[in-house]
N, C-alpha and C positions, 0 to 999 in steps of 0.2 A: 829709233833706238832710245829704248831707257836705260839709264845708269843710277843703280842703289847703290847707296853709300850706309854703312852701319860702323860707328867710331866709337869703339869701347870705352877709351878714354875718358869720353865725354860722359858716359853712363857710370864710369868708377868715379869722377871727380867732377859732378855738375857744373859747381861753382868756380870751378878753375877753368883759365883760358888755356887749354894745349893745344894749341895746334898741330896738325899732323901733316909735316910738309909732304911726305909721300902722296896722301889722299888728296891735297890741294892741287898739286901736280896732275894729277891723272883727270880729277874734276876739269880742271882748266884746259885740258888736252881738249877732253870730250865738249865741253862749252865751246869751244872755238869750231867744233865740229858741226854745232849747232843740235847736238843732243839733248834731250831732258835728263837734269841732273836731279837726284833726292836724296836727301841726308834720313834715315829712317833709324827708329829708335827700338826696331822688332827684327831681331835674328830671322824668325819665321818668313819675314818678306821676301826672301831672295829668290824664291819661285816669279815673283811678280815681275823680276825685271831681266832683261836681255845680258845684262854684267852685272855683278853684285861684287862689292869688296868690302871684306872686313877689316877693318883698321883697328891696329893697336900696338902700342908701345910700351904699355905697363900691365904688368902681370895680375890677373885677378887674385884677389886672396880667399876669393870661394872656390874651392876644388868644382864643386858642382857646376858654377857659371863656366871655369876652363874646358870643362869636358861638354858643355852647352856649345861653346864656340869652335872647338874641335870638331863636333859630328857635323857641323855645316860643311859638307862636301857635296860639291855638285860642278857640271861643266861650266855652268857660269860663274861661278864662286872663285874670288881669287884673295887670299889672306894675305896682307900687307902691312909693312912694320918690322919692327922687330922683336926677338923673343928671347929670354934668357935662360938658357940651358947650359949645362955643365960647366957653370963660372963664366961663360960669354955670351953676347948677344948675336945673333945669327937672324938672318931673313925668315920669315915665319912660314914660307912655302917650303924652304929646305927643313924646318923643324918636322913639319907634317909629313 
């Protein structure tokens, strides 16, 4: 089984180390199971993986980028992290 991770926070702030705890926990779980784990920088890669995690805790300032993230919807895609909506942070899966 192959697992892909796309971390938007890295794309948004490439020179800052912003660890995504949720992504690290999930990656460690799959790694312990002996699965192949890949960090990708292309959202379109989701179809190459059995499971694909879109991770973010920072909102994009670019509306088009936000739409691109939201349009990635498939059975193997999971949105993890927090999203700011109506003045509060909520899990991204619930927001979508």
